[in-house]
C-alpha angles and dihedrals in degrees: 000000000000140000117231140192130214120266117222133179126219128218092279093054095251114147120227139166112245099203096039111120114233126211109268122240089225111065110239122228091258109026092179093069127041113189113211105147092119091060092043091051091051092050093048090048092053091048093054092045091055090051094244127131126217130213120348100321122109095226091236133087130206110260114251112238114243091239094050116131116266090251092060093047090048091055093048090051092048093052091055094045095048092057088068106033144024122235134194110261134210095233115057104262129202111223109224123195137167104277136155127219125260093254095048112117089236095054122111085235090067090115085072087062093096093062089043091057091043088055092056094044090053090051091049090053090049092051094046094048092046092052091048089051091050092050090052094048104036108009092245127092096228141028113240105205095105094031090063091057091065093063098049111110090337094154090050089053093049092050093048092047092051092050091048091054092049091050090061089066090076088091092067098059089043091059094044088051091053091055096042127094089250090057090048091051091050090048090238115165133162091245092039103056107322093088091051093049091050094046093048091048091049091051094049092041093053095045092050097050094044091049096045098076090051090051093046093046096231124177118266091251093058092041093052092049095050092044093052091047090049092054090049094050091044090057092044094049092047093049092049094046099045097041092051089044088057091049093050090055090048092051092049091052092046092054091047088061089067082081099043093179095068102026127097112257098191106142119253087226133024098258118200114261124239093242098233140069108271125223121240091264091048090049092053093048091045091052091050092048092047092051091051091046091050093051091049093048093051093044091052089051089058095051126076117249091251090050099233103104129049129189127281094025087076093065094099135118092239091054093050093046090052091050093050090055096042112099094242136095097205118078119225129172089247140355133213109266138198117234095252150332117296097214096195091054091047092050091048092052093046091053090046090054092058091040093055092046087053090054093045091053093049090049092050095044096046108030109020110031096051091051092050093048095049093045093049089052092049094048089059090060101048128081108179126083093230092057091046091050091047092053090048092049092049090049092050092048091050093050098048097094098036093052092047088054090045092051092051092047092048089051092051097046094050107036101029104031114020095038090040092052091051090046089054092047094051096035088240104173103197105081094167096123095144139013130209095301091158087076092055116139097190139016094257089058090047094050090052096050112031096058109023099170091056090042089053092050095049093045093049104037104025111023099033092040095051101035097079090055105038106019133248101290094050092043089055091048093049091048092054091044094054090046091050091051091052091051091048091052090054092049089047089054092049099047101020087231134111108212105141094223092127093042090054094045094052094045090050088063091079096062090042089053091050088052093048092052095056117113093255095058107020112103097027093111096170093051093045093047090051089050091048093053094043092051091045094052095042094042096056095050092043095049091052093050095048096047096044101037103032 
């Protein structure tokens, strides 16, 4: 069920993947999508010629009987064809390939490694000096105010998180019911009730798990963890349900073509016309060709890009469990895989997760929390607007550097270590979870490159799904609106306040982008990158101060 690449070791004993694509030093035109199906096809072809089998497939397929229905023959043909070529699909598809992250030692960005090491040395110095100062002042190396929050109702959090993950599996029996004889007798289809049932379940499910931490009076650390995991699982569940719903309707239409006289022959795509009035013989030949082409297009849609998995064989608990653990938010029938787990790499990433959490806690305890406590106390004693503004300005200035460090650490722990660890556990080959967002020149570019899994989800399930109905400008607006609401929910869980500062700040990115793309500013990459970093550093500190103190 997966495609694999050979593992080799160099003279130093370091393990690397020979066929893994590495981030290029020169930015491509579209960094979000790297098309490598030609190379994958050649590799697959060489593998079959050598008689070897990659992944979990047997390398053989069951012969199709000569009297099989045309729908079955079309699927068999599509599976063979897709092993050699990539075709445009009806449903927006994310193209996965074997890729390493920017900070991987095998990346073409390895010349950046020196600054990466310097960053960690600087943080180590910060941690050591902070602990020495605490020993001098208190006799203990660390303060424990935030550390204590991690142990409050931790087992309750673990139980709730496990139940939440199990609840998402409701989508699987729903799709199996739609395909079953019981579903057929009930007239249940994805377009005729299944989509509504799934949407209502998602809405109720999301509201319940967001409200639970408030009702149980959890600490803000536990509440933020559960809320972020809730958003991740919501996107995963939505992608799984709606993509398989699309495949169920495609399969239904393909089977209906076994009786061409009664089936709909509307083309899957808008094919170009011949430009003249055809004769009766030409019309008959054209109808036959269009029917064959339609069968082929629908069969390709039901087959994975690598040609190893065909709907509905993916509707299994094992497939769903694998998808839940894979570090992606967009469901596909199969993903490119590495040959196996590199245990040293997995151990390194797990240790790095705890190490970064340790640094995040020290940064919060020593440089953020004291400023917030002192500023909150001072605000209770002032009455004039000028004094309030002065305290806020001072708090924002003192939090600029701590929040920049916090942002970079959060980025690393999520996209480099947590996602990298799950990628290693599931042998998920595409490690391209982010691009060089630090070179962004506007907020749209940043949103595409700093969180690629979420960008893929919004492009596929929000932007691409709404654009045919409401047009490009409104689809962009809806995408930003949903993203802003999600960010505001997270801020409300942290501070237990609904203020709308984050919502307004994110929605203001659209007019800022329009300004940056005018002829007077567009093309000035250094200036735009400076503006991006200034707004990023100032925005993080200002958002925290406004939410906590106001």
